[in-house]
TORFI-882783 format. One line per 10 residues: their letters; for each residue x, y, z of C-alpha. Coordinates in steps of 0.001 Angstrom, whole numbers, plus 500000, padded with zeros to 6 digits. Example, Ala and Ser with C-alpha at 12.3 -4.5 7.8 and 13.67 -1.06 7.14 Angstrom:
2
as = 512300 495500 507800 ~ 513670 498940 507140
This chain:
402
mqyqslqfak = 235230 790438 208862 ~ 237706 791650 206437 ~ 239874 794981 206537 ~ 241362 796454 203584 ~ 244109 798532 205166 ~ 245283 796250 207981 ~ 246900 792870 207806 ~ 246997 790189 210377 ~ 250000 787444 211756 ~ 249451 785156 214472
kenelevtly = 252372 785731 217407 ~ 253586 783965 220061 ~ 250823 785483 222516 ~ 249637 788448 220135 ~ 247773 789178 217036 ~ 250461 791459 215215 ~ 248419 793729 213165 ~ 250177 795666 210077 ~ 248705 799293 209187 ~ 249955 800517 205323
niyvfsipld = 252851 798014 205565 ~ 255147 799874 207651 ~ 253235 800586 210758 ~ 252317 798018 213426 ~ 251033 797100 216630 ~ 249862 794047 218618 ~ 246814 793111 220603 ~ 247168 790577 223202 ~ 245760 787189 222004 ~ 244020 786865 225183
dvkricpvyk = 242303 789731 224779 ~ 240923 788467 221175 ~ 239736 785148 222824 ~ 237700 786927 225129 ~ 235590 787774 222241 ~ 235217 784094 221078 ~ 237969 781834 221847 ~ 237506 779865 218408 ~ 238314 782617 215470 ~ 240376 781882 212265
vgrnsidfem = 242952 784752 211326 ~ 243543 785276 207341 ~ 245785 788292 205765 ~ 243448 790897 205872 ~ 240249 789127 207817 ~ 239533 787647 211273 ~ 236743 785503 211575 ~ 235226 784470 215067 ~ 233052 781390 215338 ~ 229900 783079 216574
qnkekaegrf = 226780 783768 215589 ~ 226435 787321 216258 ~ 228951 788753 213913 ~ 228101 792245 214569 ~ 229148 791702 218238 ~ 231923 790517 217552 ~ 233009 793189 214953 ~ 232246 795898 217368 ~ 234323 794145 219967 ~ 237454 793549 217960
nllitkyirn = 237183 797317 216692 ~ 237453 798478 220415 ~ 240746 796133 220570 ~ 242034 797870 217569 ~ 240890 801465 218722 ~ 242649 800567 222293 ~ 246175 799006 221117 ~ 246498 801208 217903 ~ 247928 803949 220275 ~ 250950 801829 220815
lknkmsgfpa = 251410 802061 216892 ~ 255284 801932 215725 ~ 256757 802745 212113 ~ 258767 799519 211448 ~ 261145 801341 209194 ~ 262056 803761 212262 ~ 261161 802370 215299 ~ 259631 805561 216381 ~ 256009 805636 217959 ~ 253332 806501 215222
vyvhknagip = 250292 808181 215438 ~ 246979 807353 212732 ~ 245419 810287 211792 ~ 241786 808945 211137 ~ 238732 810797 210805 ~ 237644 809694 214668 ~ 241243 810623 216044 ~ 240020 814170 216530 ~ 243215 815540 214852 ~ 241894 818187 212432
lfglqflgiv = 243967 817977 208545 ~ 243850 821911 208483 ~ 246175 824065 210336 ~ 249805 822408 210096 ~ 252595 822599 207953 ~ 254039 819283 208266 ~ 250565 817089 207586 ~ 247202 816843 206213 ~ 246352 819793 203760 ~ 247795 823101 203327
dkgsemleik = 246287 825797 201022 ~ 247905 828865 200634 ~ 245355 830500 198867 ~ 245852 829566 195004 ~ 245378 827185 192337 ~ 247864 824859 194043 ~ 246924 822517 197111 ~ 249297 820528 199008 ~ 248552 816931 200938 ~ 250899 815503 203421
pitncnmnct = 249196 812053 204371 ~ 252849 810571 206035 ~ 255970 811393 207562 ~ 258389 809456 206604 ~ 261537 808876 204440 ~ 263866 806117 203149 ~ 266510 808508 202318 ~ 268859 810888 204283 ~ 269410 813628 202112 ~ 272495 816024 203189
fcsidegpds = 270382 819157 202221 ~ 266595 818073 203648 ~ 264953 821181 204655 ~ 262890 819147 207121 ~ 265136 816723 208762 ~ 263661 813530 207516 ~ 264639 809875 206966 ~ 266645 807611 209378 ~ 268936 809792 211058 ~ 266110 812410 211624
skqvdfvvee = 265766 813910 214905 ~ 261991 813589 214989 ~ 260525 811601 217722 ~ 257230 810570 216505 ~ 255824 809881 212899 ~ 252150 810310 211354 ~ 250102 808635 209014 ~ 246851 809891 207498 ~ 243849 807965 207054 ~ 242911 807655 202947
dylvedlgkl = 239562 808018 203382 ~ 239691 811453 206006 ~ 242195 813064 203573 ~ 240065 812470 200512 ~ 237049 813218 202628 ~ 238383 816464 203567 ~ 240073 817322 200571 ~ 236773 817208 198720 ~ 235484 819561 201417 ~ 237904 822090 200721
lefkkkhnps = 237372 821679 196631 ~ 233755 821998 197034 ~ 234132 825087 198969 ~ 236854 826356 196050 ~ 234145 825544 193373 ~ 231704 827930 195195 ~ 233992 830794 195143 ~ 236262 830201 192134 ~ 233918 827904 189846 ~ 236104 828207 186791
vqfnvwinph = 239542 827552 188681 ~ 241086 824058 187961 ~ 243435 823298 190693 ~ 246691 821404 191040 ~ 247242 818878 193810 ~ 250794 818283 195170 ~ 251292 814941 197277 ~ 254139 816633 198837 ~ 254797 814992 202538 ~ 257320 815495 205211
gepllyapil = 258757 812551 203546 ~ 258930 809762 200601 ~ 255111 809916 199591 ~ 255894 806525 197849 ~ 255877 804984 201438 ~ 252333 805212 201482 ~ 250506 802387 200650 ~ 247473 803655 199315 ~ 249504 806201 197040 ~ 247568 804349 194109
slcerigyfr = 243976 804445 195232 ~ 244653 807894 196477 ~ 245565 809638 193244 ~ 243084 807853 191619 ~ 240254 809193 194102 ~ 241779 812710 193633 ~ 241468 812277 189912 ~ 237745 812035 190155 ~ 237564 815465 191487 ~ 236364 817616 188244
nvaeihiitn = 238038 820901 189604 ~ 241445 818751 189846 ~ 243655 819090 186545 ~ 246784 817738 187692 ~ 248284 815544 190584 ~ 252050 815917 191478 ~ 254038 813471 193444 ~ 257286 814965 194621 ~ 259581 811489 195071 ~ 262964 810424 195506
gvllnkplid = 262376 808094 192816 ~ 263751 805052 195081 ~ 260651 803065 195104 ~ 259673 803349 191337 ~ 259185 800480 189476 ~ 257581 799474 185887 ~ 254335 797941 187011 ~ 253597 801102 189861 ~ 254504 803598 186857 ~ 252354 801659 184374
vlaknkkvql = 249322 802287 186893 ~ 250304 805960 187577 ~ 250575 806433 184210 ~ 247055 805353 183084 ~ 245947 808235 185576 ~ 246468 811336 182857 ~ 246326 813628 185621 ~ 249415 812147 187798 ~ 252828 813675 187268 ~ 255976 812707 188697
nvsisgfdda = 258652 815344 190273 ~ 261432 813275 191016 ~ 264336 814729 193289 ~ 267895 813463 192336 ~ 270650 815916 192709 ~ 273796 813711 191669 ~ 274567 811771 188659 ~ 278041 809690 189596 ~ 277070 806859 191976 ~ 279441 808062 194779
karnimgsna = 278246 811463 194830 ~ 274879 810483 194351 ~ 274972 808422 197468 ~ 276410 810601 199309 ~ 274058 813760 198692 ~ 271244 811277 199304 ~ 272695 810202 202466 ~ 272394 806498 202000 ~ 274936 803670 200723 ~ 271953 801758 199566
ysinrvlemi = 271085 804463 196846 ~ 271324 803710 192967 ~ 271265 806507 190933 ~ 271331 803937 187767 ~ 268104 802616 188913 ~ 266526 805456 189300 ~ 267547 806957 186049 ~ 266362 804163 184557 ~ 262970 804164 186341 ~ 262922 808060 185159
eyasqrmivt = 263507 807153 181516 ~ 260768 804745 181636 ~ 258419 806996 183454 ~ 259057 809675 180857 ~ 258040 807433 177863 ~ 254658 807393 179614 ~ 254011 810447 181582 ~ 254835 814006 182264 ~ 258226 813745 184311 ~ 260228 816763 185798
ltpvyvaghn = 263788 816591 187855 ~ 263782 818845 190264 ~ 267671 818892 191594 ~ 268619 820770 194827 ~ 272014 822940 193671 ~ 274157 822853 196925 ~ 277262 824927 196034 ~ 280515 822918 197088 ~ 278856 819406 196739 ~ 277391 819035 193491
edqfgkiief = 277681 821609 191179 ~ 279783 819309 189328 ~ 276707 817159 188403 ~ 274413 819421 186554 ~ 275839 819063 183297 ~ 275232 815201 183374 ~ 271639 815685 184605 ~ 271232 818405 181971 ~ 272500 816206 179108 ~ 270368 813193 180566
vkkigckiai = 267570 815700 180522 ~ 268045 816703 176838 ~ 268233 813021 175875 ~ 264843 811422 177545 ~ 263093 814925 176838 ~ 261631 815177 180329 ~ 261601 818621 182102 ~ 263866 819963 184525 ~ 263191 822519 187387 ~ 266580 823209 189181
qkfcynkfgr = 266243 824369 193096 ~ 268446 826491 194975 ~ 269240 825414 198806 ~ 267838 827211 201105 ~ 268644 827518 204558 ~ 265975 826000 207281 ~ 266009 826598 211217 ~ 265151 822873 211444 ~ 266419 821076 208305 ~ 270076 819635 207816
npikekswne = 272170 822683 206072 ~ 275371 821640 204575 ~ 276370 824842 203486 ~ 275913 828737 203917 ~ 272829 829572 201559 ~ 273966 831833 198735 ~ 271881 834399 197463 ~ 269407 834342 194164 ~ 271725 836059 192290 ~ 274492 834033 192616
fyvqlkelek = 272128 830960 191687 ~ 270979 832582 188823 ~ 274586 833334 187407 ~ 275084 829580 187560 ~ 272007 828772 186028 ~ 272870 830928 183365 ~ 276190 829598 182832 ~ 274557 826060 182578 ~ 271772 827507 179685 ~ 275234 829006 177515
khslvllgei = 276865 825580 177985 ~ 273940 823184 177245 ~ 271873 824982 175109 ~ 268709 824626 177336 ~ 266360 826884 178932 ~ 266699 826857 182686 ~ 265287 830254 183688 ~ 262135 830410 182042 ~ 259190 832745 183101 ~ 257945 831689 186092
eklqqteqlp = 253941 831528 186171 ~ 251878 833546 188685 ~ 249748 831394 190645 ~ 246214 832015 190318 ~ 244729 833181 193664 ~ 241670 831410 194996 ~ 239322 831625 198192 ~ 240759 830247 201248 ~ 238648 829082 203912 ~ 237851 831513 206784
qafkkddvil = 240513 832362 208968 ~ 240025 830730 212333 ~ 242137 833111 214480 ~ 244748 835991 214521 ~ 248344 836564 215617 ~ 248114 837353 219363 ~ 244921 835723 219611 ~ 244775 833752 223064 ~ 242475 830661 222549 ~ 241491 827674 224806
tqivsparmi = 242737 824131 222980 ~ 242214 820855 223513 ~ 245754 818460 223608 ~ 245187 815731 220936 ~ 248623 814315 220217 ~ 252169 814762 220419 ~ 254130 816486 217492 ~ 256712 815083 215369 ~ 258817 816128 218853 ~ 257600 814728 222110
kdkicsakgy = 257980 818328 224006 ~ 255884 819702 221208 ~ 251995 818865 220942 ~ 249002 819271 218600 ~ 246351 820895 219948 ~ 242631 821283 218335 ~ 240489 824450 218331 ~ 237277 825161 215695 ~ 238160 822721 213545 ~ 241829 823435 212959
svlvpgceke = 245049 822013 214659 ~ 247163 824258 216464 ~ 251297 822998 216500 ~ 252287 824349 220270 ~ 255900 823920 220496 ~ 257105 823373 224221 ~ 254278 822547 225697 ~ 255049 820373 228815 ~ 251336 819303 229554 ~ 250543 815796 228224
sgkikvkitq = 246526 816134 227632 ~ 243385 818205 228445 ~ 242840 821727 227600 ~ 245334 824428 227564 ~ 245360 828388 226576 ~ 247823 829109 224334 ~ 248621 832561 222507 ~ 248728 832377 218485 ~ 252200 833225 217125 ~ 251831 832611 213619
dkyniyiakp = 248476 832614 211477 ~ 249884 832760 207902 ~ 247560 830759 205376 ~ 245823 829184 208429 ~ 248634 827324 209545 ~ 248628 827826 213235 ~ 251509 828117 215910 ~ 250932 828997 219484 ~ 252591 829720 222641 ~ 251473 827783 225812
ln = 250218 830077 228591 ~ 250472 829077 232130
């Protein structure tokens, strides 16, 4: 039996199963032997020496279903939830996971919650020092299938619109093992014009870039917010960060595909780095879109947020000094039909608890094909009445009702 997304390794008393390279759970060997005492384990396969292979596969898949509930992220050590098509967790309705459609030509997909950096300005508090308690990873087939349904819906209502899909997770997209396959499959949709990967660039390498560049729809948006080694390590929150290696990969990629640098301007922390970043952009000929640091209630906030006017003044000074346009005209996004709204603010609805959220005290509930985030939900399972407190863009947050 072959398993493309799983890897197997026999340990002392357990069969260790790795999902998408960085998630792991174990199956007791005694349970495996109950299927058949004679079996062979390969890297991506397990073969039971019995005639009824179909029965063996069914019983082994039941073991996977049982023990994958103990899934953990090897990087963070946090419990992890595998969001597959039979998990009961809808991909629409959450800000941090799945698919986000804000009624324009831009669609966001979020296949993972995990990051290898600790950026000091991270708006979502991701990385090794995150205060979150649970990680998530979405099954590739499930993600592509539901994105396809959304694109088909859009095509019926907006037949002439070409969509841009942004792989913009709460974390680092290149940690998602099937990223290449995901990009390839998204590229097959005829009404997708561009696929943007928003990355910190740490995991970029030449072979990976070469494969990505073959898909002409794929573009890289790389977040670097420092240029000097010590400053870059500080702002990325990691002593292992090598800005020189990341710059080398950016230059290599820019010769093969469209690359945009997206540094975050954090006043008092990295303003002295932008001249060097801009000169690097001019040298290699890639694009740049400087981001303003914005306060986020649940993020890391190293400074008090500056006004937009102050930000624009700084950009104008950089424009003048480096003879590069940084304040171009902002293109208006084309509005497109959204999926029907399932709930409205103040609606009281009955939901099914399907999973803890990023914090164990919060829950993901399901209703009418949408996920609903319910903060501060003490109940662990079953049905619960909730009152919708946020409904914008079909992103639903609710409070539990006793």
